C-alpha positions in Angstrom: -3.6 -27.1 24.8 -7.3 -27.1 25.7 -6.9 -23.9 27.7 -5.0 -22.1 24.8 -7.7 -23.2 22.4 -10.5 -21.9 24.7 -8.7 -18.6 25.0 -8.3 -18.3 21.3 -12.0 -19.1 20.8 -12.9 -16.4 23.3 -10.7 -13.9 21.4 -12.6 -14.7 18.2 -16.0 -14.3 19.9 -15.0 -11.0 21.4 -13.6 -9.7 18.2 -10.1 -9.3 19.4 -7.2 -9.1 17.0 -5.1 -12.2 16.4 -1.7 -12.5 14.8 -1.6 -12.8 11.0 0.9 -13.6 8.3 3.2 -10.9 7.0 1.8 -8.9 4.1 3.1 -9.3 0.6 5.8 -6.8 -0.3 7.7 -7.2 2.9 11.2 -5.8 2.5 10.1 -2.8 0.5 10.5 0.7 1.9 7.8 1.7 4.4 4.5 2.4 2.6 5.9 1.3 -0.8 4.0 -1.0 -3.1 5.6 -3.1 -6.0 5.6 -1.5 -9.4 3.8 -3.5 -12.1 3.8 -3.2 -15.9 0.4 -3.7 -17.5 0.3 -4.5 -21.2 -2.3 -2.9 -23.4 -5.8 -4.5 -22.9 -8.4 -1.8 -23.4 -11.5 -4.0 -22.6 -9.7 -5.5 -19.6 -8.8 -2.0 -18.3 -12.4 -1.0 -18.6 -13.6 -4.1 -16.7 -10.9 -3.5 -14.1 -12.1 0.1 -13.6 -15.8 -1.0 -13.4 -14.9 -3.7 -10.8 -12.8 -1.3 -8.8 -15.6 1.3 -8.8 -18.1 -1.3 -7.7 -15.9 -2.5 -4.9 -15.4 1.1 -3.7 -19.1 1.7 -3.8 -19.8 -1.5 -1.8 -17.2 -0.5 0.8 -18.7 3.0 1.1 -22.2 1.4 1.5 -20.9 -0.9 4.2 -19.4 2.0 6.1 -22.5 4.1 5.8 -24.9 1.3 6.8 -22.8 0.5 9.9 -22.6 4.2 10.8 -26.4 4.5 10.5 -26.8 1.3 12.6 -24.6 2.8 15.3 -26.7 6.0 15.4 -29.9 3.9 15.6 -28.6 1.9 18.5 -27.4 5.0 20.3 -31.0 6.4 20.0 -32.3 3.2 21.6 -29.8 3.5 24.4 -30.6 7.1 25.0 -34.3 6.1 25.4 -33.4 3.9 28.4 -33.4 5.1 32.0 -30.1 6.0 33.7 -29.8 2.8 35.7 -30.2 0.6 32.6 -27.8 2.8 30.6 -25.2 2.3 33.4 -25.8 -1.4 33.3 -25.1 -1.4 29.5 -21.9 0.7 30.1 -20.7 -1.8 32.7 -21.3 -4.7 30.3 -19.4 -3.0 27.5 -16.5 -2.2 29.9 -16.4 -5.7 31.3 -16.4 -7.1 27.8 -13.5 -4.9 26.7 -11.5 -5.9 29.8 -12.2 -9.6 29.2 -11.0 -9.3 25.6 -7.8 -7.7 26.8 -7.2 -10.4 29.4 -8.0 -13.1 26.9 -5.4 -11.6 24.5 -2.8 -11.5 27.3 -3.6 -15.1 28.2 -3.2 -16.2 24.6 0.2 -14.6 24.4 1.2 -15.9 27.8 0.1 -19.5 27.0 -0.5 -22.3 29.5 2.0 -22.3 32.4 2.2 -25.2 34.7 4.0 -25.6 38.0 6.3 -28.2 36.3 7.3 -25.6 33.6 8.1 -23.0 36.3 10.2 -25.6 38.2 12.2 -26.7 35.1 12.9 -23.2 33.8 13.6 -21.3 37.1 17.2 -20.7 38.0 16.7 -20.5 41.8 14.0 -21.1 44.4 13.7 -17.3 44.7 13.0 -16.9 41.0 10.6 -19.9 41.1 8.6 -18.2 43.9 8.6 -14.9 42.0 7.4 -16.5 38.8 4.7 -18.4 40.5 3.4 -15.2 42.2 3.3 -13.4 38.8 1.4 -16.2 37.2 -1.0 -16.5 40.1 -1.6 -12.8 39.8 -2.2 -13.0 36.1 -4.6 -15.9 36.5 -6.4 -14.2 39.3 -6.8 -11.2 36.9 -8.2 -13.5 34.2 -10.7 -15.0 36.6 -11.7 -11.5 37.9 -12.3 -10.4 34.3 -14.5 -13.4 33.7 -16.5 -12.9 36.9 -17.0 -9.2 36.2 -18.2 -10.0 32.7 -20.6 -12.6 34.0 -22.0 -10.3 36.6 -22.5 -7.5 34.2 -24.1 -9.8 31.7 -26.6 -11.0 34.3 -27.4 -7.5 35.2 -29.0 -6.7 31.9 -31.8 -8.3 30.1 -31.3 -10.1 26.8 -32.6 -7.3 24.7 -30.3 -4.8 26.3 -27.3 -7.2 25.9 -28.3 -7.4 22.2 -28.0 -3.6 22.0 -24.5 -3.8 23.4 -23.4 -6.6 21.1 -25.0 -5.1 18.0 -23.4 -1.7 18.6 -19.9 -3.3 19.0 -20.5 -5.3 15.8 -21.5 -2.2 14.0 -18.5 -0.3 15.2 -16.2 -3.1 14.0 -17.9 -3.1 10.6 -17.6 0.7 10.3 -14.0 0.6 11.3 -13.2 -2.2 9.0 -14.8 -0.5 6.0 -13.1 2.8 6.8 -9.7 1.0 6.9 -10.4 -0.6 3.5 -11.3 2.7 1.8 -7.8 4.1 1.1 -6.9 0.8 -0.8 -10.2 0.8 -2.6 -9.7 4.5 -3.7 -6.1 3.8 -4.9 -7.4 0.8 -6.8 -9.9 3.0 -8.6 -7.3 5.8 -9.2 -4.9 3.3 -10.6 -7.5 1.7 -12.9 -8.6 5.1 -14.2 -5.1 6.1 -15.1 -4.2 2.8 -16.7 -7.3 3.2 -18.8 -6.3 6.8 -19.7 -2.9 5.5 -20.9 -4.5 2.8 -23.1 -7.1 5.2 -24.5 -4.2 7.5 -25.5 -2.7 4.6 -27.5 -0.2 3.4 -24.9 1.2 -0.1 -25.1 2.1 -0.4 -21.5 1.1 1.3 -18.2 3.5 1.1 -15.3 2.0 1.6 -11.8 3.9 4.1 -9.7 5.4 5.6 -12.8 7.0 9.1 -12.2 7.5 11.7 -14.9 11.3 11.5 -15.5 12.1 15.3 -15.8 11.7 17.6 -12.8 10.1 21.0 -13.5 10.6 23.2 -15.4 10.4 21.4 -18.7 9.0 22.4 -22.1 5.8 21.0 -23.7 6.6 17.8 -25.6 5.1 16.1 -28.6 4.5 12.6 -29.9 7.6 12.2 -32.0 8.0 8.4 -31.7 8.9 6.9 -35.1 9.8 10.3 -36.7 12.8 10.2 -39.1 16.1 11.3 -37.7 19.4 12.2 -39.5 17.8 11.5 -42.9 20.3 11.2 -45.8 23.2 10.2 -43.6 24.7 6.9 -42.7 23.1 7.2 -39.2 19.6 7.7 -40.5 17.0 6.1 -38.2 13.6 6.5 -36.8 13.0 8.0 -33.3 12.5 5.4 -30.7 11.5 7.6 -27.8 10.1 11.0 -26.8 12.2 14.1 -26.5 11.4 16.4 -23.5 13.1 19.8 -23.6 14.3 21.4 -20.4 17.1 23.8 -19.4 20.5 22.3 -19.1 21.1 21.0 -15.6 17.5 20.2 -14.8 17.2 17.2 -12.6 16.2 13.8 -14.0 14.5 11.3 -11.7 14.0 7.6 -11.7 10.7 6.7 -13.4 10.2 3.8 -11.1 12.1 1.8 -8.4 15.0 -0.1 -10.0 18.7 -0.5 -10.7 20.7 1.9 -12.9 23.5 1.3 -15.4 25.4 4.3 -16.9 26.4 4.1 -20.6 26.9 6.3 -23.6 27.5 6.5 -27.3 28.0 8.9 -30.2 24.3 9.6 -30.7 23.0 9.5 -27.2 26.0 11.0 -25.5 26.0 10.4 -21.8 23.2 7.8 -21.2 21.6 6.0 -18.3 19.7 2.8 -18.4 17.2 2.0 -15.6 16.0 -1.5 -15.1 12.7 -1.1 -13.4 11.1 -3.3 -10.8 8.2 -3.9 -13.1 10.5 -5.5 -15.7 10.4 -2.3 -17.9 13.7 -0.9 -19.0 14.2 2.9 -19.6 16.8 4.8 -21.5 17.8 8.4 -20.6 20.0 10.0 -23.2 21.9 13.3 -23.8 22.6 13.8 -20.1 25.1 16.4 -18.9 26.1 14.1 -16.0 25.0 11.7 -13.3 23.8 12.4 -9.8 26.2 11.8 -6.9 26.4 8.1 -6.1 25.1 6.9 -9.4 27.1 3.9 -10.7 26.5 0.5 -12.3 24.2 -1.5 -10.1 23.0 1.4 -7.9 19.4 0.8 -6.6 17.1 3.8 -6.8 13.6 4.7 -5.7 11.0 6.2 -8.0 11.5 10.0 -8.0 15.1 9.8 -6.9 17.5 12.2 -8.8 19.7 10.1 -11.1 21.2 12.7 -13.5 20.8 16.0 -15.3 19.5 17.3 -18.6 22.3 18.0 -21.2 23.0 18.2 -24.9 25.6 15.5 -25.3 25.8 13.2 -28.3 24.0 14.5 -31.3 21.9 17.1 -29.3 24.5 19.9 -29.3 22.9 23.2 -28.5 19.4 21.6 -27.8 19.3 20.4 -24.2 16.6 17.8 -23.7 16.0 14.3 -22.4 15.6 11.5 -25.0 13.4 8.9 -23.1 12.7 5.4 -24.2 10.5 2.7 -22.7 11.3 -1.0 -23.3 8.6 -3.3 -21.8 10.2 -6.5 -20.5 13.5 -5.2 -21.7 12.4 -5.8 -25.3 11.8 -3.5 -28.3 10.9 0.1 -27.5 7.3 1.3 -27.5 5.9 4.8 -27.8 6.4 6.4 -24.3 4.3 9.5 -25.2 0.9 8.2 -23.8 2.5 7.1 -20.5 4.4 10.4 -20.2 1.4 12.6 -21.1 -0.8 11.0 -18.5 2.0 11.2 -15.9 2.6 14.8 -16.8 -1.1 15.6 -16.4 -1.7 13.8 -13.1 1.7 13.1 -11.5 2.7 9.7 -10.2 0.5 6.9 -11.3 -1.0 5.2 -8.3 -0.3 1.5 -7.8 -3.6 -0.5 -7.9 -3.9 -2.6 -4.7 -4.9 -6.2 -5.3 -7.3 -7.9 -2.9 -5.9 -10.3 -0.4 
């Protein structure tokens, strides 16, 4: 146990990677992030954007400062004579080798002669195992000796140059690795704010415009009277998006579909989204192959086709509704208009 602890400590000192817990979202498709529904909170959305922009600026500043530090240390190194430069290079190489050997030793773990004796199936296997372990341990000792010799060959100030440059490289690499997430966080926060500023009640991260091109310009017709003067008079609970019959309809987010229908909506499709939001697609001409009750779909996957069934005869279009939390419908126009303008809404990445 003492040896394993010492090796782990050496890994940490040398900056080597150590195993970590599985990231949230395990089980999702590669590269996918969970969809989330964000209820209207204009001041909160503004604060979120400001925080995301500040975090992005800080990450950029870290990267730039580390890059400048690397350049500064390289200038210092170039000012040294060749022999001292070679000494620094040997120290860096020995340090990298030692980190690699320490990582291998940590994975290998402590191995005693008793363990070899208990687990070996034959004297031949015992001898083979012992030889392999001796070779590995000899390699560990050789790496330590090489590091010590290289360390003693340079003065303290030159060693500081090596260590400082390694630290700056790790800082620059770490900041660069964080940038994509920071940029997505800013993009998601901006688009969420756009939806709320347009009057939207809910923003859904990863939302995809439900009609594939080409489609016609659409208007905010939520709440408009429909079939006035008849027994079926009602107010419009969605947004109508005109498109040629047969145009593909896609899943607005990852979820599970449920086909349905009625005299007004004709051929319909409900999508229960991962975010907890429920969507209604109405007036379809039909479903995509494989679509049935309980079918799981990805955002952007074709689920059906534009039609004019129900009370839409002669006017092919998609009637699209948004039900946050599966409850009463809200005006989908702000969400649709932002998605139409910029495409898929990025999923903000949460820290940690």
